[in-house]
C-alpha positions in Angstrom: 0.0 0.0 0.0 1.3 3.5 -0.9 0.6 6.4 1.4 1.3 10.1 1.6 2.0 11.3 5.1 2.0 15.0 6.2 5.0 15.8 8.4 5.1 18.3 11.2 8.3 19.9 12.6 7.4 22.7 15.1 8.5 24.0 18.5 5.2 25.5 19.6 2.0 23.7 20.5 -0.1 26.3 18.8 1.7 25.7 15.5 1.3 22.0 15.7 -2.4 22.6 16.5 -2.8 24.7 13.4 -1.3 22.1 11.1 -3.3 19.3 12.7 -6.5 21.2 12.0 -5.5 21.7 8.4 -5.0 18.0 7.7 -7.7 16.7 10.0 -10.5 16.6 7.3 -8.5 14.5 4.8 -5.7 12.6 6.6 -5.4 10.6 9.8 -1.7 9.5 9.7 0.7 12.2 10.8 4.5 12.1 10.9 5.8 14.1 13.9 9.5 15.2 13.9 11.1 15.0 17.3 14.5 16.9 17.6 16.5 17.5 20.7 19.2 19.9 19.5 21.8 17.2 19.8 21.1 15.1 16.7 20.9 18.4 14.8 20.8 22.0 15.8 17.0 22.1 15.3 14.7 21.6 18.4 11.1 20.6 18.3 8.4 20.2 20.9 9.8 17.4 23.1 6.9 16.9 25.5 4.6 14.1 24.2 1.8 15.0 26.6 0.4 17.6 24.1 -0.5 14.9 21.7 -2.7 12.9 24.2 -5.7 14.9 23.3 -5.5 13.7 19.7 -4.7 10.1 20.3 -8.1 8.9 19.1 -8.2 11.2 16.0 -4.8 10.6 14.5 -2.3 7.8 13.9 0.9 9.4 15.1 4.4 8.2 14.0 7.4 9.7 15.9 10.5 10.4 13.8 13.1 10.4 16.6 16.0 12.6 15.5 17.4 12.5 19.0 20.3 11.3 21.2 19.3 7.8 22.4 15.9 7.3 20.6 15.1 4.2 22.8 14.6 6.5 25.8 11.7 8.2 24.0 9.7 5.1 23.1 7.7 4.6 26.3 6.8 8.3 26.9 5.6 8.7 23.3 3.7 5.4 23.3 1.9 6.5 26.5 0.9 9.7 24.7 -0.7 7.7 21.9 2.0 7.3 19.3 1.7 4.1 17.4 4.8 4.0 15.1 8.4 4.8 16.1 11.2 5.6 13.7 14.6 5.9 15.3 17.8 7.1 13.7 20.6 4.5 13.7 23.2 7.3 13.9 22.4 8.0 17.6 21.2 4.6 18.6 23.2 2.8 21.3 21.6 -0.6 20.7 19.6 -1.1 17.5 18.3 -4.5 18.6 17.0 -3.1 21.9 15.2 -0.2 20.1 13.5 -2.6 17.7 12.5 -5.1 20.4 10.9 -2.4 22.6 9.3 -0.7 19.6 7.6 -3.9 18.6 6.1 -4.2 22.0 4.7 -0.7 21.9 3.5 -0.5 18.3 5.1 -0.5 14.9 8.8 0.1 14.7 11.3 1.3 12.0 14.8 2.5 11.7 15.8 5.7 10.0 18.9 6.5 7.9 20.1 10.0 7.2 20.8 10.8 3.6 24.5 10.0 3.8 24.2 7.0 6.1 25.0 3.6 4.5 22.5 0.8 4.6 25.1 -1.4 6.3 24.5 0.7 9.4 21.3 -1.4 10.0 22.4 -4.3 12.1 19.1 -6.2 12.2 17.3 -8.0 9.3 15.3 -5.5 7.3 12.3 -7.8 7.2 12.1 -7.6 11.0 11.1 -4.0 10.6 7.7 -2.5 9.9 9.3 0.2 7.9 12.6 1.6 6.9 12.8 5.5 6.7 15.3 7.0 4.3 16.0 10.7 4.4 16.3 12.4 1.1 17.6 15.6 2.7 19.9 16.2 5.7 17.9 15.3 8.7 16.7 18.0 11.0 15.4 20.9 8.9 12.3 21.3 6.8 12.2 23.0 3.4 15.4 21.5 1.8 15.7 20.2 -1.7 15.5 16.5 -2.5 18.9 14.9 -2.8 18.9 12.3 -5.7 21.4 9.9 -4.1 18.4 8.7 -2.0 17.0 7.1 -5.1 20.0 4.8 -5.4 19.5 3.7 -1.8 15.8 3.0 -2.3 16.7 0.8 -5.3 19.5 -1.0 -3.4 17.1 -1.9 -0.6 14.3 -2.9 -2.8 16.6 -5.4 -4.6 17.2 -7.3 -1.4 14.1 -6.8 0.8 10.3 -6.1 0.7 10.4 -3.9 3.8 8.2 -0.9 3.3 10.4 2.1 2.5 9.3 5.6 3.7 11.1 8.6 2.1 11.3 11.9 3.9 12.6 15.2 2.6 11.9 17.5 -0.3 8.9 15.5 -1.4 6.7 17.3 -4.0 4.7 16.3 -7.1 7.9 15.5 -9.0 10.2 13.9 -6.5 7.4 11.7 -5.2 7.2 10.0 -8.6 11.0 9.4 -8.7 10.9 7.8 -5.3 7.8 5.8 -6.1 9.3 4.4 -9.3 12.4 3.2 -7.4 10.2 1.3 -4.9 9.3 3.6 -2.0 5.8 3.2 -0.6 5.4 6.0 1.9 6.1 9.6 1.3 6.4 12.3 4.0 5.7 15.8 2.8 5.9 18.9 4.9 6.4 22.3 3.2 4.8 21.1 0.0 1.5 20.4 1.8 1.4 23.2 4.4 2.6 26.0 2.1 0.1 25.1 -0.6 -2.8 27.4 -1.5 -5.1 24.4 -1.3 -3.6 21.7 1.0 -6.5 19.3 0.3 -6.1 19.4 -3.4 -2.3 19.1 -3.1 -2.6 16.1 -0.9 -5.0 14.4 -3.2 -2.8 15.1 -6.2 0.2 13.4 -4.4 -1.9 10.4 -3.4 -3.3 9.9 -6.9 0.2 10.0 -8.4 1.3 6.9 -6.3 -2.0 5.1 -6.3 -1.1 2.8 -9.3 1.4 0.0 -9.5 4.8 0.9 -10.9 
């Protein structure tokens, strides 16, 4: 199944609230970027309690761009998050993260744009999803980096794990990633800066609704 997922990277609760209200009529799966200022200079809202009020309205996935992602699993699960994507670059024990994530919901590993697939030290088919960055992790609004396409193709040649692509996704780059074998597409600026977010979302969804 192919899916387009709005992504939110914000520091303030009111900004997250605004974006959730924009997408609420047409999308229930939301990708929330969690940054601690250590993984990258960017910092987002780190308190998961804000999201509790929406736990029955949205399927939240946490993109953990943080030092020691495993420490964030239980607090975000208790707040209603159902999918957890942790970056291998800051992970002390990949097997521990995957095992705990499987207990709490769906679990995936995330690779920054220049991180090699060999950094994943567990079988890919043990994961619910593999997240590949197509920009440098930690900042919204960057341009899609085409080397991500080669990584998608490399993984697809060896595994059927769902591949989620994040960074610079628009109506053109989504097709390139789709044709290489990605099945989930996180879009931030392209949705929220659009004149008509609903129409933009539907256009993206329709472009990946057919088999490639």
